[in-house]
C-alpha positions as CSV (number, residue, x, y, z in Angstrom):
1,M,0.0,0.0,0.0
2,S,1.4,3.4,-1.0
3,T,1.7,6.3,1.4
4,S,-1.2,8.1,-0.1
5,D,-3.4,4.9,0.2
6,T,-2.4,4.5,3.8
7,A,-3.3,8.1,4.5
8,A,-6.7,7.7,2.8
9,A,-7.4,4.5,4.8
10,N,-6.3,6.1,8.1
11,P,-7.2,9.8,7.9
12,D,-5.9,12.1,10.6
13,P,-8.7,12.2,13.2
14,V,-8.3,15.9,13.9
15,E,-8.5,16.8,10.2
16,R,-11.5,14.5,9.9
17,L,-13.2,16.2,12.8
18,E,-12.5,19.6,11.3
19,A,-13.9,18.6,8.0
20,A,-17.0,17.1,9.7
21,E,-17.5,20.4,11.6
22,T,-17.4,22.3,8.4
23,D,-19.8,20.0,6.7
24,L,-22.2,20.1,9.6
25,G,-22.1,23.9,9.7
26,A,-22.9,24.0,6.0
27,A,-25.7,21.5,6.3
28,R,-27.2,23.5,9.2
29,E,-27.0,26.7,7.2
30,R,-28.8,25.0,4.3
31,V,-31.6,23.9,6.7
32,A,-31.7,27.4,8.4
33,E,-32.1,29.1,4.9
34,F,-35.7,27.9,4.8
35,G,-36.3,26.9,8.4
36,E,-36.5,23.4,9.9
37,A,-40.2,23.6,10.5
38,E,-40.9,24.6,6.9
39,L,-38.7,21.8,5.6
40,E,-40.4,19.3,8.0
41,R,-43.8,20.3,6.5
42,L,-42.5,19.9,3.1
43,A,-41.0,16.5,3.9
44,D,-44.4,15.3,5.3
45,A,-46.1,16.4,2.1
46,H,-43.5,14.8,-0.1
47,E,-43.7,11.5,1.8
48,E,-47.4,11.3,1.6
49,F,-47.4,12.2,-2.1
50,T,-44.8,9.6,-3.1
51,Q,-46.5,6.9,-1.0
52,L,-49.6,7.4,-3.1
53,L,-47.5,7.2,-6.3
54,T,-46.0,3.9,-5.1
55,R,-49.2,2.4,-3.9
56,Y,-51.3,3.2,-7.1
57,E,-48.8,3.1,-9.9
58,E,-49.4,-0.4,-11.0
59,P,-53.3,-0.5,-10.6
60,A,-53.7,3.0,-12.1
61,T,-51.8,2.4,-15.3
62,G,-52.7,0.6,-18.4
63,D,-55.9,-1.4,-18.3
64,G,-56.1,-1.4,-14.5
65,N,-59.2,-1.1,-12.5
66,F,-61.1,2.1,-13.4
67,E,-62.5,2.6,-9.9
68,T,-59.0,2.4,-8.5
69,F,-57.8,4.9,-11.1
70,I,-60.5,7.4,-10.1
71,E,-59.7,6.8,-6.4
72,F,-56.0,7.6,-7.0
73,Q,-56.7,10.8,-8.8
74,G,-59.1,11.8,-6.1
75,K,-56.6,11.2,-3.3
76,I,-53.9,13.1,-5.2
77,A,-56.3,16.1,-5.7
78,T,-57.4,16.0,-2.1
79,L,-53.9,15.9,-0.8
80,V,-52.8,18.9,-3.0
81,E,-55.9,20.9,-2.0
82,R,-55.2,20.6,1.7
83,L,-51.6,21.6,1.4
84,P,-50.9,24.9,3.2
85,E,-51.0,27.9,0.8
86,D,-47.6,29.0,2.1
87,L,-46.0,25.5,1.7
88,L,-42.6,25.6,0.0
89,L,-42.8,24.6,-3.6
90,R,-46.5,24.0,-3.4
91,E,-46.7,24.8,-7.1
92,V,-44.7,21.7,-7.9
93,F,-47.3,19.5,-6.2
94,E,-50.0,21.4,-8.2
95,E,-48.2,20.8,-11.4
96,C,-47.9,17.1,-10.6
97,D,-51.6,16.9,-9.7
98,E,-52.5,18.5,-13.0
99,H,-50.3,16.0,-14.9
100,L,-51.9,13.1,-13.2
101,Q,-55.5,14.2,-13.9
102,Q,-55.6,12.6,-17.3
103,R,-58.0,10.1,-18.7
104,R,-55.3,7.5,-19.0
105,L,-51.9,7.1,-17.2
106,S,-48.9,5.2,-18.1
107,A,-45.7,4.3,-16.3
108,S,-44.0,7.2,-18.1
109,D,-46.5,9.6,-16.5
110,F,-45.4,8.4,-13.1
111,E,-41.8,8.7,-14.0
112,H,-42.4,12.3,-15.3
113,V,-44.1,13.2,-12.0
114,R,-41.2,11.9,-10.0
115,E,-38.9,14.0,-12.1
116,Q,-41.2,17.0,-11.4
117,L,-40.8,16.3,-7.7
118,A,-37.0,16.3,-7.9
119,P,-36.7,19.9,-6.5
120,V,-38.9,19.0,-3.6
121,A,-36.8,15.9,-2.9
122,D,-33.7,18.0,-3.1
123,M,-35.1,20.5,-0.6
124,V,-36.2,17.7,1.8
125,A,-32.7,16.1,1.5
126,R,-31.4,19.1,3.4
127,L,-32.8,17.6,6.6
128,E,-31.3,14.2,5.8
129,D,-28.0,15.7,4.9
130,R,-27.9,17.6,8.2
131,E,-28.6,14.3,10.1
132,A,-25.9,12.5,8.1
133,A,-23.5,15.4,8.8
134,R,-24.3,15.2,12.5
135,D,-23.7,11.5,12.5
136,E,-20.3,11.9,10.8
137,Y,-19.4,14.6,13.3
138,Q,-20.1,12.2,16.2
139,R,-18.1,9.5,14.5
140,A,-15.3,11.8,13.9
141,R,-15.3,12.8,17.6
142,R,-15.3,9.1,18.6
143,A,-12.3,8.6,16.3
144,V,-10.5,11.3,18.1
145,R,-11.4,9.8,21.5
146,D,-10.3,6.3,20.3
147,R,-7.0,7.7,19.1
148,L,-6.6,9.5,22.4
149,R,-7.0,6.2,24.3
150,E,-4.5,4.5,22.0
151,L,-2.1,7.4,22.7
152,E,-2.5,7.0,26.5
153,D,-1.5,3.4,26.2
154,R,1.4,4.4,23.9
155,I,2.6,7.1,26.3
156,E,2.4,4.7,29.3
157,E,4.4,2.1,27.4
158,L,7.0,4.7,26.4
159,R,7.2,5.9,30.0
160,R,7.7,2.3,31.1
161,L,10.6,2.0,28.6
162,E,12.2,5.2,29.8
163,R,11.9,4.0,33.4
164,L,13.4,0.7,32.6
165,G,16.1,2.4,30.5
166,A,17.1,4.3,33.7
167,A,17.4,1.1,35.7
168,D,20.9,0.0,36.8
169,L,21.5,-3.1,34.7
170,D,24.6,-3.9,36.8
171,A,22.6,-3.9,40.1
172,P,23.0,-7.1,42.1
173,T,19.6,-8.6,41.2
174,E,20.8,-12.0,42.5
175,R,20.0,-10.6,45.9
176,L,16.3,-11.0,44.9
177,R,16.7,-13.9,42.5
178,E,18.4,-16.4,44.8
179,P,15.8,-16.4,47.7
180,I,13.0,-16.6,45.1
181,E,14.6,-19.4,43.2
182,T,15.4,-21.3,46.5
183,Y,11.7,-21.0,47.5
184,N,10.4,-21.9,44.1
185,E,12.5,-25.0,43.9
186,A,11.6,-26.1,47.4
187,V,7.9,-25.6,47.0
188,S,7.9,-27.3,43.6
189,E,9.6,-30.4,45.0
190,A,7.3,-30.4,48.0
191,F,4.2,-30.1,45.9
192,A,5.4,-32.8,43.5
193,A,6.0,-35.1,46.5
194,F,2.6,-34.2,48.0
195,R,0.8,-34.9,44.7
196,R,2.8,-38.1,44.3
197,E,2.3,-39.5,47.8
198,A,-0.8,-38.0,49.5
199,P,-4.3,-39.3,49.0
200,A,-6.1,-37.5,46.2
201,R,-8.8,-36.6,48.7
202,E,-6.2,-34.8,50.8
203,V,-4.8,-33.0,47.8
204,F,-8.3,-31.8,46.8
205,D,-8.9,-30.6,50.4
206,V,-5.8,-28.4,50.1
207,L,-7.0,-27.1,46.7
208,A,-10.4,-26.4,48.1
209,A,-8.9,-24.4,51.0
210,A,-6.7,-22.5,48.5
211,T,-9.9,-21.0,46.9
212,A,-10.1,-18.7,49.9
213,Y,-6.8,-17.0,48.7
214,P,-7.4,-15.3,45.4
215,L,-3.6,-14.7,44.8
216,V,-3.1,-18.5,44.8
217,E,-4.7,-19.4,41.5
218,F,-5.2,-23.1,41.5
219,A,-7.7,-24.4,39.0
220,V,-10.7,-25.7,40.9
221,P,-11.1,-29.5,40.4
222,P,-14.1,-30.3,38.2
223,E,-17.2,-31.1,40.3
224,D,-17.7,-34.7,39.1
225,L,-14.0,-35.5,39.8
226,R,-14.1,-33.8,43.2
227,S,-17.3,-35.7,44.2
228,Y,-15.8,-39.0,43.1
229,V,-12.6,-38.6,45.0
230,A,-14.6,-37.5,48.1
231,T,-17.0,-40.4,48.1
232,H,-15.3,-43.5,46.5
233,P,-12.5,-45.6,47.9
234,P,-10.0,-44.8,45.2
235,G,-10.0,-41.2,46.5
236,T,-7.7,-42.5,49.3
237,E,-5.1,-43.4,46.6
238,P,-2.5,-40.8,45.3
239,I,-3.2,-39.0,42.0
240,P,-0.6,-41.1,40.1
241,R,-2.4,-44.2,41.1
242,L,-5.7,-42.9,39.9
243,L,-4.1,-42.0,36.6
244,E,-2.8,-45.6,36.3
245,Y,-6.3,-46.9,37.0
246,A,-7.6,-44.6,34.2
247,D,-5.3,-46.4,31.7
248,Y,-6.4,-49.9,32.7
249,S,-8.8,-51.8,30.5
250,R,-12.3,-52.4,31.9
251,S,-11.5,-56.1,32.7
252,K,-8.3,-55.2,34.5
253,L,-9.9,-52.4,36.4
254,D,-12.6,-54.8,37.8
255,H,-9.9,-56.3,40.0
256,Y,-8.9,-52.9,41.6
257,V,-12.1,-50.9,42.1
258,E,-15.7,-51.6,42.9
259,D,-17.2,-49.3,40.3
260,P,-15.1,-49.2,37.2
261,V,-17.7,-47.2,35.2
262,A,-17.7,-44.4,37.8
263,L,-13.9,-44.2,37.8
264,E,-13.8,-44.1,34.0
265,Q,-16.4,-41.4,33.8
266,S,-15.0,-39.2,36.6
267,V,-11.2,-39.8,36.4
268,G,-10.7,-41.0,32.8
269,S,-12.4,-37.9,31.4
270,R,-10.4,-35.6,33.7
271,E,-6.9,-36.9,33.0
272,T,-5.7,-33.6,31.5
273,Y,-6.6,-31.7,34.7
274,L,-4.8,-34.2,36.9
275,R,-1.7,-34.4,34.8
276,R,-1.3,-30.6,34.6
277,L,-1.7,-30.1,38.3
278,D,1.6,-28.6,39.5
279,A,3.1,-26.1,41.9
280,D,3.1,-23.2,39.5
281,P,0.3,-21.3,41.5
282,L,2.5,-21.6,44.6
283,T,5.7,-20.0,43.0
284,V,6.8,-16.4,42.9
285,A,7.2,-15.0,39.4
286,W,10.5,-13.5,38.1
287,P,10.8,-10.6,37.9
288,P,8.8,-10.4,41.2
289,P,5.8,-8.1,41.7
290,D,6.0,-4.8,43.5
291,A,6.5,-4.8,47.2
292,P,2.9,-4.5,48.3
293,T,1.7,-7.3,46.0
294,L,4.6,-9.5,47.1
295,G,3.6,-8.9,50.7
296,W,0.0,-9.9,50.1
297,R,1.0,-12.9,48.0
298,C,3.5,-14.2,50.5
299,R,0.8,-14.0,53.2
300,E,-1.6,-16.1,51.2
301,L,1.1,-18.5,50.0
302,T,2.0,-19.1,53.7
303,A,-1.5,-20.2,54.6
304,V,-1.6,-22.7,51.7
305,V,2.0,-24.0,51.8
306,N,1.8,-24.5,55.5
307,R,-0.8,-27.2,54.9
308,L,1.2,-29.3,52.5
309,A,4.9,-28.6,53.3
310,P,5.5,-26.6,56.6
311,P,9.3,-26.6,56.3
312,V,9.1,-24.7,53.0
313,V,7.4,-21.8,54.8
314,E,10.8,-20.8,56.1
315,D,12.1,-20.3,52.6
316,L,9.0,-18.2,51.9
317,R,9.7,-16.0,54.8
318,D,13.1,-15.1,53.3
319,V,11.2,-14.0,50.1
320,A,8.7,-12.0,52.2
321,A,11.5,-10.2,53.9
322,L,13.1,-8.9,50.7
323,P,11.3,-5.5,50.7
324,R,12.5,-4.9,54.2
325,E,16.1,-6.2,53.9
326,T,17.0,-5.0,50.4
327,D,16.7,-1.9,48.2
328,Y,13.8,-3.9,46.7
329,E,12.2,-1.5,44.2
330,R,15.5,-0.5,42.7
331,L,16.6,-4.1,42.4
332,R,13.2,-5.2,41.1
333,E,13.3,-2.4,38.4
334,S,16.7,-3.7,37.3
335,A,15.4,-7.2,37.2
336,V,12.4,-6.1,35.1
337,A,14.7,-4.2,32.7
338,E,17.0,-7.2,32.4
339,T,14.1,-9.5,31.6
340,E,11.8,-7.3,29.5
341,L,13.9,-4.9,27.5
342,T,14.7,-6.3,24.1
343,R,17.9,-5.5,22.2
344,A,16.0,-3.2,19.8
345,E,14.4,-1.3,22.8
346,R,17.8,-0.8,24.4
347,E,19.2,0.5,21.2
348,R,16.3,2.9,20.8
349,L,16.8,4.1,24.4
350,E,20.5,4.6,23.8
351,R,19.8,6.7,20.7
352,G,17.2,8.8,22.4
353,M,14.5,7.6,20.1
354,V,12.2,6.6,23.0
355,S,12.3,10.2,24.4
356,D,11.6,11.6,20.9
357,D,8.6,9.2,20.5
358,L,7.3,10.2,23.9
359,A,7.6,13.9,23.2
360,A,5.8,13.3,19.9
361,A,3.0,11.3,21.5
362,R,2.5,13.9,24.2
363,A,2.3,16.6,21.6
364,E,-0.3,14.6,19.6
365,R,-2.3,14.0,22.8
366,E,-2.4,17.7,23.4
367,R,-3.6,18.3,19.9
368,L,-6.4,15.7,20.2
369,E,-7.5,17.1,23.6
370,T,-7.6,20.6,22.1
371,A,-9.7,19.4,19.2
372,L,-12.2,17.8,21.5
373,S,-12.4,21.0,23.5
374,E,-12.8,23.1,20.3
375,Y,-15.4,20.8,18.8
376,P,-17.7,19.8,21.6
377,D,-20.4,17.1,21.5
378,R,-23.5,18.3,19.6
């Protein structure tokens, strides 16, 4: 797509709004030239007249029903007679009536009358044009607001890049990483052992308790699986054993469980959930969250981890202490910069391109805000 094609497909929203304001002003002036009330009266007359033309054209032409023909001419005459004397272009309706009061009418007569009504249609179109111009004006304002929202996101992203660009990439981020990695490894091993060795019923009890802590986002076990584990003897077996049962043939399964069908329906259909169940909801992400979020997450993690692996809580305390015992936000910002900044973004920061883009985005935002102020909703 050429530059001109791109510009046509994505017009400048402020220029579009300015053009829409001009068109709306011109459309309003065209209505005001004769007055909205006068044009509304004319529109009503035009609509009623054209409806009669449409309704009677076929039966009133050619060898149609004579009574219908007379009825049509009478309705047209009555309509024209009761039109206000001061109605705009009343004489056009009179001329149309005169043309239609013939002994015979053909399709060409109706076509001729519609041509006669063209000046009336053009006059009535001023109201429609004004509404269309008003709609376009509103769409143009929405386009400015939409672009403004896009710019806000863009500015926030550029500010984030600038902030990350100012981070100390040589900062000792291992001071945060090492306690977090130690805890993550410990809780992952503990959960794997718990899942491997504890009865499935006990594992599900821990998962049910975790629902009270929104920052510990375990997927809730499906209701049918949870009910089966809670009420059937295989629920006292570990999860790996249940998965083994699910792989057995029906004849082999008969030797291990009392109700093979119930196990197949509840466990066999939920293998994906059971296999994907891991410690990820219990770990702390890298880079870590801000200090307040980390504090709340560690509190909730402590309550859950303490139920399945109490010794690991000590490692979690080391993580929770990081905001108190380190220059946490500075180190965290460095960790975020190390992790999230791409090579291209670093080059743009070094060359000052991010600052230039930010200045340009802010200038465009000001221009859009000014346009919305100058061209209010109407």
